[in-house]
C-alpha positions as CSV (number, residue, x, y, z in Angstrom):
1,X,3.6,1.9,25.7
2,X,5.4,-1.4,24.9
3,X,4.5,-4.5,23.0
4,X,5.6,-7.7,24.8
5,X,6.0,-10.8,22.7
6,X,6.6,-14.1,24.5
7,X,7.2,-17.6,23.2
8,X,6.3,-20.3,25.8
9,X,5.6,-24.0,26.0
10,X,1.9,-24.7,25.3
11,X,1.2,-26.4,28.6
12,X,2.2,-23.2,30.4
13,X,-0.4,-21.0,28.7
14,X,-3.0,-21.1,31.5
15,X,-0.4,-20.3,34.2
16,X,1.0,-17.4,32.2
17,X,-2.5,-16.0,31.3
18,X,-3.4,-15.9,35.0
19,X,0.0,-14.3,36.0
20,X,-0.1,-11.5,33.3
21,X,-3.7,-10.7,34.1
22,X,-2.8,-10.2,37.7
23,X,0.3,-8.2,36.7
24,X,-1.8,-5.7,34.8
25,X,-2.1,-6.8,31.2
26,X,-5.5,-5.9,29.9
27,X,-5.6,-8.3,26.9
28,X,-3.5,-11.0,25.2
29,X,-3.3,-12.3,21.7
30,X,-2.4,-16.0,21.5
31,X,-1.1,-17.9,18.5
32,X,0.0,-21.5,18.1
33,X,3.4,-21.4,16.3
34,X,6.3,-23.8,15.6
35,X,10.0,-23.1,15.7
36,X,13.3,-24.0,17.1
37,X,16.2,-22.4,18.9
38,X,18.8,-24.1,21.0
39,X,16.4,-27.0,21.4
40,X,17.0,-28.0,17.7
41,X,13.9,-30.2,17.4
42,X,13.4,-33.6,18.8
43,X,12.8,-37.3,17.9
44,X,9.4,-38.9,18.3
45,X,8.0,-42.4,17.9
46,X,4.9,-42.7,15.7
47,X,3.4,-46.2,14.9
48,X,6.7,-47.9,15.7
49,X,8.8,-45.6,13.5
50,X,11.2,-42.9,14.7
51,X,11.2,-39.5,13.0
52,X,12.9,-36.2,13.7
53,X,10.9,-33.0,14.1
54,X,12.8,-29.8,13.4
55,X,10.1,-27.4,14.6
56,X,8.8,-27.6,18.2
57,X,5.2,-26.4,19.0
58,X,5.1,-23.2,21.0
59,X,2.6,-20.5,22.0
60,X,3.2,-16.9,21.0
61,X,1.7,-14.3,23.2
62,X,1.4,-10.6,22.3
63,X,0.3,-7.9,24.7
64,X,0.5,-4.1,24.7
65,X,1.2,-2.7,28.2
66,X,1.9,0.8,29.6
67,X,5.6,1.5,30.2
68,X,5.2,1.3,34.0
69,X,3.9,-2.3,33.8
70,X,6.6,-3.8,31.6
71,X,8.9,-5.1,34.3
72,X,6.0,-6.5,36.3
73,X,4.5,-8.3,33.3
74,X,7.8,-9.7,32.1
75,X,8.6,-11.0,35.6
76,X,5.2,-12.6,35.8
77,X,5.7,-14.4,32.4
78,X,9.2,-15.5,33.4
79,X,8.0,-17.0,36.7
80,X,4.9,-18.6,35.3
81,X,6.5,-20.1,32.2
82,X,9.8,-21.4,33.7
83,X,10.3,-25.1,34.0
84,X,14.1,-24.9,34.2
85,X,14.6,-27.0,31.1
86,X,15.8,-25.9,27.6
87,X,13.0,-24.6,25.5
88,X,11.2,-22.5,28.1
89,X,11.0,-19.6,25.7
90,X,11.8,-16.0,25.1
91,X,10.3,-12.6,26.0
92,X,10.8,-9.6,23.6
93,X,9.8,-6.0,24.4
94,X,9.3,-3.6,21.6
95,X,8.4,0.1,21.6
96,X,4.9,1.1,20.4
97,X,4.8,4.5,18.7
98,X,1.0,4.8,18.6
99,X,-2.2,2.9,19.1
100,X,-5.8,3.7,18.1
101,X,-9.0,2.0,19.2
102,X,-11.0,1.5,15.9
103,X,-14.5,1.7,17.5
104,X,-14.0,5.1,19.3
105,X,-11.0,6.6,17.7
106,X,-9.2,6.9,21.0
107,X,-5.4,6.9,20.8
108,X,-2.5,6.6,23.2
109,X,-2.6,4.9,26.6
110,X,-6.4,5.1,26.7
111,X,-6.5,2.3,24.1
112,X,-5.1,-0.1,26.7
């Protein structure tokens, strides 16, 4: 079992949600976050004044998937979130040692 964490542009959320659901992800946790990488912020105009924003709004997705579905889900995220411009995001894949469903006490892949 793996935990997939993806950082994407906010307007791509609906496309990514549909793609990962079709690719086999059973559930997704979504968080609105801010950060920067190579994009290094941007300049905006507000009420006639320019100001620089260091942190760019992003959406963070987390989903636990079986090992067999990792490549399919990451490919789906990549294709659905890509715009071809800087700041499209990142995908991280982490191992999950164990998982337990609180309601039933089930553990392992049955939790997914």
